C-alpha positions as CSV (number, residue, x, y, z in Angstrom):
1,M,212.6,52.5,97.4
2,R,209.4,51.6,99.8
3,K,210.4,54.8,101.9
4,T,210.8,57.2,99.0
5,K,207.1,56.2,97.6
6,P,205.0,57.3,100.4
7,L,207.0,60.8,99.8
8,V,206.5,61.2,96.2
9,T,202.3,60.2,96.9
10,L,202.4,63.3,99.3
11,L,203.7,65.5,96.8
12,A,201.7,65.1,94.0
13,V,198.9,65.6,96.4
14,A,200.5,69.3,97.8
15,L,200.8,70.4,93.9
16,L,198.1,69.4,93.0
17,A,196.0,71.0,95.9
18,A,198.0,74.1,95.2
19,A,196.8,74.6,91.5
20,V,192.9,73.6,92.3
21,V,192.8,76.2,95.5
22,P,193.2,79.8,93.2
23,A,191.1,78.3,90.4
24,A,188.4,77.6,93.3
25,V,188.9,81.3,94.9
26,S,189.1,83.4,91.3
27,A,185.5,81.3,90.3
28,A,184.1,82.6,93.4
29,P,180.7,84.4,92.0
30,T,180.5,88.6,93.2
31,V,177.1,89.7,93.8
32,E,176.7,93.5,92.9
33,T,173.6,95.9,93.1
34,D,173.2,99.2,91.1
35,V,170.3,102.0,91.8
36,E,169.2,104.3,88.8
37,Q,166.2,107.0,89.5
38,D,163.7,107.6,86.6
39,P,163.9,111.7,85.5
40,E,160.6,111.3,84.3
41,T,158.5,109.4,87.2
42,G,161.0,109.6,90.1
43,T,161.0,105.5,90.4
44,A,164.1,103.3,91.7
45,V,165.3,100.4,89.1
46,V,167.2,98.6,91.1
47,T,169.6,95.6,89.0
48,V,171.4,93.1,90.5
49,T,174.5,91.5,88.7
50,Q,176.8,88.2,89.8
51,N,180.1,88.7,88.0
52,D,178.7,91.6,85.6
53,T,175.7,89.0,84.4
54,V,172.1,90.3,85.6
55,V,170.4,87.7,87.6
56,E,166.7,86.9,87.0
57,N,165.2,85.9,90.1
58,A,167.0,87.3,92.9
59,T,166.1,88.0,96.1
60,V,166.1,91.8,97.1
61,E,165.4,93.0,100.6
62,V,164.9,97.1,100.9
63,T,164.9,98.3,104.4
64,T,165.5,101.8,105.9
65,D,165.7,103.6,109.2
66,G,163.4,106.6,108.3
67,N,160.0,106.9,106.0
68,Y,160.0,104.9,102.5
69,S,156.7,103.1,101.1
70,G,159.2,100.7,99.3
71,T,160.7,98.5,101.9
72,G,160.2,94.9,101.8
73,N,161.2,91.7,99.7
74,Y,161.6,91.8,96.2
75,T,162.4,89.1,93.4
76,T,164.3,90.5,90.0
77,D,162.8,89.7,86.5
78,A,164.1,88.8,83.2
79,N,166.3,92.0,83.3
80,G,167.7,91.7,86.6
81,T,165.8,94.6,87.9
82,V,163.2,95.8,90.7
83,E,161.2,98.5,90.8
84,L,161.3,100.8,93.6
85,P,158.2,103.6,94.4
86,E,159.6,107.2,94.6
87,P,160.1,108.3,97.3
88,N,158.4,111.1,99.7
89,E,161.5,112.6,101.3
90,T,164.8,112.2,100.3
91,V,165.6,108.8,101.7
92,A,168.6,106.2,102.9
93,V,167.9,103.1,102.4
94,N,170.0,99.5,102.4
95,L,169.2,97.3,99.9
96,T,170.7,93.1,100.4
97,A,170.8,91.2,97.3
98,T,170.7,87.3,97.4
99,V,171.4,85.1,94.7
100,D,172.0,81.4,95.2
101,G,173.0,82.3,98.8
102,E,175.5,84.5,98.2
103,S,174.3,87.9,99.6
104,A,175.5,91.5,98.9
105,T,174.6,94.8,101.0
106,S,175.0,98.4,99.9
107,S,173.4,101.7,101.0
108,E,171.8,103.6,98.4
109,T,170.0,107.4,98.7
110,L,166.6,108.0,96.9
111,Y,165.8,111.6,96.5
112,P,161.5,112.4,95.3
113,R,161.9,113.8,91.6
114,E,161.1,117.4,93.0
115,E,164.5,117.2,94.5
116,S,166.3,115.5,91.7
117,L,168.0,118.3,89.6
118,D,171.6,119.5,91.1
119,T,173.6,122.3,90.1
120,Y,177.8,122.7,91.3
121,V,180.2,125.3,90.5
122,E,184.1,124.3,90.2
123,Q,187.1,126.5,89.4
124,A,190.0,125.2,87.8
125,E,193.5,126.5,88.5
126,D,193.6,129.0,85.6
127,G,190.9,130.7,87.7
128,S,188.0,129.8,85.1
129,A,184.6,128.6,86.6
130,T,182.2,125.5,85.6
131,V,179.0,125.3,86.3
132,T,177.3,121.6,86.0
133,V,173.6,120.8,85.9
134,T,172.6,116.6,86.6
135,Q,169.4,115.3,87.1
136,Y,169.6,112.0,89.3
137,G,173.4,112.1,88.3
138,D,173.0,112.5,84.8
139,V,174.1,116.0,83.0
140,V,170.9,118.1,81.7
141,E,171.5,119.7,78.3
142,N,169.1,122.9,77.5
143,A,169.0,123.8,80.7
144,S,168.3,127.2,81.7
145,V,171.4,128.7,84.7
146,E,171.5,132.3,86.0
147,V,174.2,133.9,87.4
148,S,174.4,135.6,90.1
149,A,177.7,137.9,92.5
150,D,178.0,139.4,95.7
151,G,180.7,141.9,93.9
152,N,181.4,143.3,90.4
153,Y,181.3,140.3,88.4
154,S,181.7,140.6,84.5
155,E,179.9,136.7,84.1
156,T,176.5,137.3,86.1
157,G,173.7,137.1,83.5
158,N,171.7,134.3,82.3
159,Y,172.8,130.9,80.2
160,T,171.7,127.7,78.5
161,T,173.9,124.6,79.5
162,D,175.3,122.4,76.8
163,A,175.9,118.7,75.9
164,N,178.0,118.4,78.6
165,G,175.3,119.8,80.9
166,T,177.7,122.5,81.3
167,V,178.6,126.6,81.3
168,S,182.2,128.2,81.3
169,L,182.8,131.3,82.9
170,S,185.6,133.5,83.4
171,Q,187.5,134.2,86.2
172,P,186.1,137.2,88.5
173,A,188.3,140.3,89.4
174,E,187.6,139.9,92.5
175,T,187.0,137.0,95.3
176,Q,183.6,136.6,95.8
177,N,180.8,134.6,96.3
178,V,178.8,133.5,93.4
179,T,175.1,132.0,93.0
180,V,174.4,129.7,90.4
181,T,170.5,128.9,90.1
182,A,169.4,126.3,87.5
183,T,165.7,124.9,86.3
184,Y,164.7,122.7,83.8
185,D,161.7,120.7,83.3
186,G,159.6,122.4,85.9
187,L,162.9,121.5,88.7
188,G,165.2,123.9,90.3
189,A,168.4,124.0,92.3
190,E,170.8,126.5,93.8
191,F,174.4,126.7,94.3
192,T,176.5,129.2,96.0
193,A,180.6,128.7,95.6
194,E,183.4,131.6,96.1
195,L,185.5,132.0,93.0
196,A,188.7,133.4,94.1
197,G,189.6,136.6,92.2
198,A,192.3,137.4,89.4
199,E,195.5,138.9,90.1
200,S,194.2,142.6,89.8
201,E,197.1,144.7,87.7
202,F,195.6,148.2,88.8
203,A,197.8,151.1,87.7
204,V,197.7,154.6,87.8
205,S,199.9,157.2,85.1
206,V,199.8,160.3,84.5
207,E,201.1,162.7,81.1
208,Q,201.9,166.1,80.6
209,E,200.4,167.5,77.3
210,S,201.0,170.6,75.9
211,D,197.5,171.7,77.4
212,G,197.8,170.5,80.5
213,A,198.6,166.7,82.0
214,T,196.2,163.7,81.7
215,V,195.6,160.5,84.7
216,E,194.9,157.6,83.3
217,V,193.4,154.6,85.4
218,T,193.4,150.7,84.3
219,R,193.3,147.3,85.4
220,N,194.8,144.5,83.6
221,D,195.3,147.1,80.7
222,T,191.3,148.0,80.9
223,A,190.2,151.4,81.0
224,V,188.7,151.7,85.0
225,E,185.5,154.3,84.9
226,N,184.8,156.1,87.9
227,A,187.7,155.2,89.5
228,S,188.6,158.4,92.5
229,V,191.9,160.1,91.9
230,E,193.3,161.7,94.6
231,V,195.8,164.5,93.2
232,S,198.4,166.8,95.4
233,A,201.5,168.8,94.6
234,D,204.4,169.9,96.2
235,G,204.1,173.5,95.2
236,N,201.5,175.6,93.7
237,Y,199.0,173.8,91.5
238,S,195.5,175.2,90.6
239,G,195.0,170.9,89.5
240,T,195.2,169.4,93.2
241,G,191.4,167.5,94.6
242,T,189.6,164.9,94.0
243,Y,188.3,163.6,90.7
244,E,186.5,160.8,89.1
245,T,188.0,159.2,86.0
246,D,185.7,159.3,83.0
247,A,184.0,156.3,80.3
248,D,188.5,156.4,78.8
249,G,189.5,156.0,82.8
250,E,190.8,159.8,82.2
251,V,191.1,162.5,84.1
252,A,192.1,165.7,82.9
253,L,194.6,168.2,84.6
254,P,195.1,172.1,84.0
255,A,198.4,173.2,83.1
256,P,201.2,174.2,85.9
257,T,202.4,177.8,86.2
258,E,205.6,176.7,87.9
259,N,207.6,173.6,87.9
260,V,205.7,171.0,90.7
261,T,205.9,167.2,91.5
262,V,202.1,165.6,91.4
263,T,201.4,162.6,93.3
264,V,198.3,160.6,92.0
265,T,196.4,158.3,93.9
266,A,193.9,156.3,92.5
267,S,191.4,153.3,93.9
268,S,188.7,151.7,92.7
269,E,186.8,148.4,94.4
270,G,189.5,148.1,96.8
271,D,192.7,148.7,94.5
272,E,194.8,151.0,95.1
273,A,197.9,152.5,92.9
274,T,200.2,155.7,93.5
275,A,202.2,157.8,90.9
276,T,204.1,160.8,91.1
277,A,205.3,162.9,88.1
278,T,207.6,166.6,87.6
279,L,204.9,168.6,85.4
280,T,207.0,171.4,84.0
281,T,206.3,174.7,82.0
282,D,207.9,178.2,80.4
283,Y,206.4,181.0,79.7
284,A,206.6,180.8,75.4
285,G,204.7,177.4,75.5
286,E,202.3,178.9,78.5
287,Q,201.5,182.5,76.5
288,K,200.9,179.8,73.3
289,N,198.7,177.5,75.3
290,F,196.7,179.5,78.4
291,G,193.5,179.8,76.8
292,Q,193.3,175.8,76.2
293,S,195.0,175.9,79.9
294,V,192.1,177.6,81.0
295,S,189.7,175.3,78.9
296,R,191.1,172.4,81.1
297,F,191.0,174.2,84.3
298,I,186.9,174.5,83.4
299,E,187.3,170.6,82.6
300,A,188.6,169.7,85.7
301,L,186.3,172.2,88.0
302,R,183.5,169.4,86.0
303,A,185.1,166.5,86.4
304,A,185.7,167.3,90.5
305,G,181.6,168.0,91.1
306,F,182.2,171.6,91.1
307,N,178.1,172.8,91.0
308,G,178.3,176.8,91.9
309,P,179.0,179.6,89.7
310,P,182.4,179.3,88.3
311,G,182.8,182.9,86.9
312,Q,184.5,183.8,90.0
313,I,186.8,180.6,90.2
314,I,187.5,180.7,86.7
315,S,188.3,184.6,87.0
316,D,190.7,184.0,89.6
317,F,192.2,181.5,88.1
318,V,192.8,183.6,85.1
319,T,194.2,186.2,87.0
320,S,196.6,184.1,88.8
321,N,197.9,182.1,86.1
322,N,198.0,184.1,83.0
323,P,201.5,184.4,82.5
324,G,201.6,187.7,80.8
325,N,201.0,188.9,84.4
326,A,204.2,188.3,85.9
327,D,206.7,191.0,85.8
328,D,209.7,189.1,84.0
329,A,206.9,187.5,81.3
330,P,207.9,188.2,77.4
331,G,207.1,191.5,76.4
332,H,206.4,193.0,80.1
333,E,209.6,194.6,80.3
334,K,209.7,196.3,76.6
335,K,206.4,197.7,77.6
336,N,208.0,199.4,80.8
337,D,210.9,200.5,78.2
338,A,208.4,201.9,75.8
339,A,206.2,203.6,78.6
340,A,209.9,205.3,79.8
341,N,210.7,206.3,76.6
342,E,207.3,208.1,75.9
343,S,208.3,210.1,79.1
344,K,211.7,211.2,77.5
345,D,210.4,212.5,74.4
346,D,207.7,214.5,76.0
347,K,210.7,216.2,77.6
348,R,212.8,216.6,74.6
349,G,210.2,219.5,72.8
350,P,209.1,219.5,69.6
351,P,210.2,216.6,67.2
352,E,212.5,217.3,64.4
353,K,210.0,217.7,61.9
354,A,209.0,220.5,63.8
355,Q,212.1,222.0,64.4
356,K,213.4,221.5,60.8
357,K,210.3,223.5,59.5
358,G,211.0,226.7,62.0
359,K,214.2,226.8,60.6
360,E,213.0,226.8,57.4
361,K,210.6,229.5,58.2
362,G,213.7,231.8,59.7
363,D,215.4,231.4,56.2
364,D,211.9,233.0,54.7
365,E,212.4,235.6,57.3
366,K,216.1,236.7,56.3
367,G,214.8,236.8,52.7
368,N,212.4,239.2,53.6
369,D,214.6,241.3,55.3
370,K,216.7,242.0,52.0
371,K,213.7,244.0,51.2
372,G,214.0,246.3,54.0
373,N,210.7,246.2,55.0
374,G,211.4,246.1,58.5
375,K,207.3,246.5,59.3
376,K,206.8,243.6,57.3
377,G,209.4,241.9,58.2
378,N,207.7,242.1,62.1
379,A,204.6,241.3,60.3
380,K,206.3,237.4,59.5
381,D,207.6,237.1,62.5
382,D,204.8,237.2,64.5
383,G,203.3,234.6,62.1
384,D,206.4,232.4,62.2
385,D,206.6,232.4,66.5
386,D,202.7,231.5,66.5
387,E,203.6,228.2,64.0
388,G,205.8,227.6,66.2
389,N,204.6,227.3,69.1
390,S,201.3,225.4,67.1
391,G,204.1,222.9,66.3
392,G,204.7,222.4,70.1
393,D,208.3,224.3,70.8
394,S,207.7,226.3,73.7
395,D,211.6,227.4,74.1
396,D,210.5,229.2,70.6
397,G,207.5,231.1,71.4
398,N,209.7,233.0,74.8
399,R,212.3,233.4,72.6
400,G,211.2,236.6,70.6
401,P,212.0,237.9,67.1
402,P,215.2,236.9,65.4
403,D,218.3,239.6,65.6
404,H,217.7,240.2,62.0
405,A,214.2,241.3,63.2
406,K,215.6,243.5,65.6
407,G,217.9,245.2,63.1
408,G,215.1,246.1,60.8
409,K,214.1,248.5,63.7
């Protein structure tokens, strides 16, 4: 029993020490400092806390490697604070706070008020961007923000920050540098960021219509104005050349005069797209719409920037492309047949009506012969010959008097 008593005593002491040591460690005081600059004056307020409670009469030592009039030793007031003067320039200071023999040191950067405004831009994963304006680290509402860009960006312009000190911007169509200039209460700040552009869906299409064809250029399903459009063809097509899209992102092309495959290449702001299409035609459609085709050709000349007198080139187009001039055009062969028939009619002699009339006169002559007046019959024959000649029957005019008139002599 005597031998075990000391052992029990030692165990009791060890357990007591284990219970006391963690309590002592957890109860150790923690000294911290916090610095905020006044946006109105630029002065810096240092607050000293111990275990999250402000400490009065704490000692604060301010040191720096730069030029600052606020270096020295201070004592906190009842609010646990010390006020330091506004620096003349941006300066890094070391703050050492001491409370009941415990010290804590921190480093802070102080800014003069004229440099207190700050702005920056952050781009989210969806491509949108947020501009934030702060003063001494606190967000600023109603600050003015001007957005400019190196390229074509729809969000350039002037904005005002909301209650969160932010302005929201959409993603640019192409990657580019965007510069943000913020102003507030006579202060200014500027920030430049590179914003990634959206994946551009640049496209060109060709659609044939009754009076020609229409080229349409789009980016993300929106019409692209002033895009360059180059048209080539594998055959004879008057619509080849270089054009520029109108406000609707379109280019009008003339109707083809033969089946032809066209290749259209559109480009804008570094994007390029190509499309091919087969344009077909038939004579009936061409005859019906040739006037519209001429109008389309004139529109195409204007779109291509043709500045000279258009009369001759339009005349050449009409002469070369008028479907009525084709050898096998509808109506062309009929016209030739009519001419041939007309030539044949010229060689056939007098028309049937004239021949019939001559026959009727011959019958009258026979009636006169029955009267036995031969001289009178000869006179009538001469009249009949003259009348027959006036009808165009040259053969009858050379035949002489009929047989019955000869018998009258």
